[in-house]
N, C-alpha and C positions, 0 to 999 in steps of 0.2 A: 504494500500500500504506500510506503513512504521510502524515499531514498534521499540521502544527504550527500550529494555528489557534485563535483565540478562539472561544468558543461563539457560535452564531448561530441564528436561527429556521430551522425545517425547511421545505422546500418542500412543496407538495401532492403526493400520491402519483400515480403513473401509473395510468390506467384499466385495469381488467380483470386478473384473476388469470392466472397462467401455470401450466401443468400440471407443468413441470419446469424446474429451473435447474441450472447447474453448481454444480457446487459445490453427585397430580394432582388432583384436584378441578378446579374450573372454571379456565379460562384467565384469566378476569378477576381472580380472587383470586390466582392464581399470579403475575400480572404484577408485583405489589408485593412479593412475597416469594419470588423464584425460588430454589428450592433444587435438588431433583433435576431439575425441568423449569422452566427459567427463561424467558422472554419469548417492511416499509416500504422501504420504499425508503430507500436511503442518503441522509442529509441532505447537502446541499451546503454545507459550512461556508464562509462568506464571510470572507475575511481582512481584518482591520483592522490593517495593518502600521503600526508606528511610523515617523515620518519619518526617512529616512536623512540623516546629517550628512556632507556631502561633505568629503573630505580628512582625516577623523578616523579613527583606528584603535584597536583594542583588542587586548590579548593574550588568547588563548584559554587561560585558566587558571582554577583554582578561585576566583580573585578577580574573575572577569569581571563580576559585578553591581556592584562598587564602584569599579572603576578608571576608569570612563568614563561618568559621568552615567547609569547604568542604561540602556545603549544598546540593549538587547534587551528584548523582552517577557518577563514572568516565566517563561513556560513555556520560552522559548528559553534563558534564563539558567540555569534548573534543569537542563535537559538538557545545556547547555553544560558545567556542572561535571562531569557524568557523562562527557561526551565527552573532556574534558580529562584526567580520571583514567585514560582508556584510551590517551592519546596517548604516543608514544615520545619526543617532543621538543616543546618550545614554540616557537611562532613568532608573528609579529604578523599580524593580519588586519584588513582593513577591516570595517566593520560588515556590509556585504553578504556578504563572504567568510565572516565568522564565522557568520552565519545559515546560509549554504549548507553550511559544514563541519559544523555541528551537525546539521542535518537529514540530510545524507548519511551521517554516522556512525551516527545512530540508525536511519535507513532500512535501511542495510546489515545492521545487527544484527537487525532485525525480519525482513527477507527471508531471512536465513540460517535462521531458525526456521520461518517460514511458507511458504516457497517450495515445499516438496514437497507441500503440501496442495492438492488440486485438486477435491475433492468439494464445496467451498464457498468462496465468495469473502469474504475478511475484509479489513477496512481498519482501520488503527491511526490514531487521531487524538489528538494531544497538545493538550489544551484549556486555555485560560486561563480563570480563574474570573471570572464577571461580578460577584462580590462581592469579599470579601477572602480567600477561601479559596486554598489552594495549587493549582498546576496539577494536572491529572489526565490519565491515559491511558485512552482508551476503545477497546474492540474492537467494531467495528460490522460487522454481517452484511449484505453487499450482495446475497447470493443470496435468491431469493424463490420460493415455490411448493413443489413436492414435491422432496425430496431424491432424487437418482437412486439407486435401490436395486440397479441392475445385475441380476445373475443371480437375486437373491432374488425379484424381481418378474417377470422375463421369461424366466428360464432354465428348463431342463427337469429340474432336479435333483428328487429326491423331496421331497414336501411337508414331511416331518419335518426334513430338512436345512435347508430354507429357513426354516421356522418357528423353528428354533434360532438361526439367524443374525439373523432379524428381531427376535426377543425380546432378543438381546444388544444390538442397536442401541437398542432402546427403553429398556433399562435404563441405558445409558451416555451416550448423546449429549446428553441434557438437561443434563448438568453443564457442557458447554462451548458448546453452541449454543442460540440462541433457536428452539426447535423444539417442535411439539406433536404428540401421539400420537393414536391412535384414541380412547382413553378420554377425552382432553381434548375431542376433537370431539364424542363422544357426550354428555358432560356439558354442553357448550355448547348443543347441539341440545335437550337435555332442559330446560335452564333457559329457553330462548327459546320453544320450541314447546309443551312439556308441563308447564311450571311445576315442573320437577324430578322429574316422574314417570318411571319406567323400565320399566313394564309396559304392555301395549297397552290394557287396559281403563281404567286410570287416565289414560293419555294421551288416549284418546278422550273421556273426560269433560272433561278439561282443554281439549281443542280446542273442544268444544261450549260449555262454560261460560265460558271465558276469551277465546276467539278467535272466538266466534260461528259456528263451523263447522256446516254442515247435516249431519244424520245420513247422508243419501244421498251426500254428497260425501267421507265419511271414507276410502273406499277409495283415493281419489286423493291422500291426504295421507300424509306420512311418519309411520310408527309405529316404536316401538323395535325390535320383532322384525324388521320388514322391513329396518331399517338393519343390525342385527346379522347377518342372514342373507346380506347382500351381501358380507361379509368373505371374501376368499379364504382357503383353508385355512392358508396360510403366515402369516397375520396372527393366528392363534389360538394362544395360548401353550401350550394343552393338547396341541397337535399336535407340539410340539418334541421331537425325539429326545434321549435322554440322551447325554451326551458320548461314552460308550463305544460308541455305535451310529453315530457319525459317521465319515466318512473321515478319514484322518490329516491331510491338508492342511487340512481345515476345523477339526479339533481344534486344530491349531497356531495358526491365525488367531484362533479364539475365545479360546484361552488367552492370546495376546498382547494381545487387546483387554481381557480381564478383568484382566490384570496391569497394563496401563497405567491402567485405571480405578481399580484399587486404589492404585497409587502416587499418582495424582492426588488420591484421597480422603484420603490420609494427611496432606496439607499443608493447613493452614488456608486456606480460601478468602478470608476477610476480609483485605483488604489485598493480595490477589493479582490477577492479570491477569483472571481469569474470574469474579470476584465481581460480582454485579449487585445493587444496592440502588436502588430506585426513588427514594427521597428524595435520595440522593446524586446520582443521574443528573439529577434535575430541577433541582438547584442549578447544574449546568453547561449543561444543555440544557432550559431551562424549557418549551420548546414541546412536549416529549414528553408533558406533561400533557394535551395536546389530541389525542394519538394514540390509536388503538385499542390495547387491551391485548394483542391477539393477536400471537404471534411470526410472523415472515415465512416460516418454514420448517415443513414438516410431513413426517412419516413415513407419512402416509395416502396411498394411491395415488389419483390423480384418476380413473382408469378407472371403478371402481364407486361412487365417492363425489363425483363432480363437482358434483352439485346441492348437497349439504351443504357442501362446501368453498366453493363459490361464495357460499352464504348467510353462512357465518361469516367469510369473508375479505373480504366486501364493505366492511365498515367500515374495515378496514386499507387497502384500495385507495383509499378516499376520504380517510382521515384520516392515513394513515401507520401503519406497524406498529411494535411495540416491538422494534426491531432491534438493541439493544445487547446484546452477548454478555458484556460485563464492563466495569466502570469502576473505576479505582483512583486516588484522590487521592495525591499525592506530597508527603509532608511535608518530604522532603529528597532530595538527589541520590543518597544511598546506597540509598534505597528502590528505585531503578530496577533495580539488580541483582537484588533480590528479585522485582520484577515480571517480569524476564526469566526467572528460574528457574521461576516459575509459568507463564509463557507456554510454556516448553518442555514442561512436563508436559502441559498441555492439547493442545499440538500433537502430542505423541506419542500421545495418546489418539485424536485425529482421524486421524492417520496409520495407526494400527492399524485403525480403522473403515474407512478407505479401502482398505486391503489386503484386508479381509474382503469388502467390496463388489465388489472387482475380481477376486476369486477365483471361478472357476467350477468347483466340485468335480468334476463329472462329466468335465471336460476337463483337470483338473490332474493332474500326475504324483504318484504316491504316493497315489491316491485310494481305496485299499482301506480297508475298515472294520476297525478294530482290535477284537478280541474280548477 
């Protein structure tokens, strides 16, 4: 769940997309300014530990950076101050013990927040700066492929119920997860194949003029209307039922999700756990500039859109995805508490989404429709 490691190059991505894992304009433009919808495989951060000094010891205290020849890396020292402020009593640690204590204290606090979340795998990495900047905490998404939509995709609930739930996920999850929606997929396909066109006639002209397609072969190529027609009814926002036409259990889950999203939105993202800034991220992980701009997660089902998803995700599988859910530089140890407050708000949003996905309204108690 947590690593306290200096930044290092990312490995090459594994071959081939997967249809499901546990756990807007174009995607390319959004990658650098992830707002409502922000941003591979998890990078394996290689540790460059400082040399241990046998027989020496340090006191875990707010003064840990100065009392012993700066014995720990800057990111350990910073988190060490935070860990010391939470301790009930001071004691003396060897250098190895100090590092272990710092990591275990931080890891336990992170797990307390993120452990209930199962729809997506997240990893926390405390990064040392390769330049002279302060340490930073990154949230990295280790899940890849389609987010499991549960009953929304595979259940037998009315289409209007499923569309309402799907629309709620589309509107909320982009604030905390690197995930792309159907509109993002459509925009990406439009840019790549149809030069930004969105109607069939213009797309046909683009395929002929810009891609050298033969007129007789157009029927075998993807056109905008054909792509839109493949959407299941529950993916279409216009099909969503009004809240008052939903069963009580679903109303409650949707209300909880919207309340969590509203609470999350009231807190400034800048300087928070879930804020993504491409330029800041590249300072700590320069190799992300070589990655594809595509997020690793999608709300688009692979069943009807396997061909399109394979096309747009190929670059991510080859180069690595933009899998950072948030990155937060830490100017001082006091900012870690602010980071945890932000982390909890995002986790509450994810937990509300998880409860919605795991609710099967036709089989839930209290599933009558309120009038």
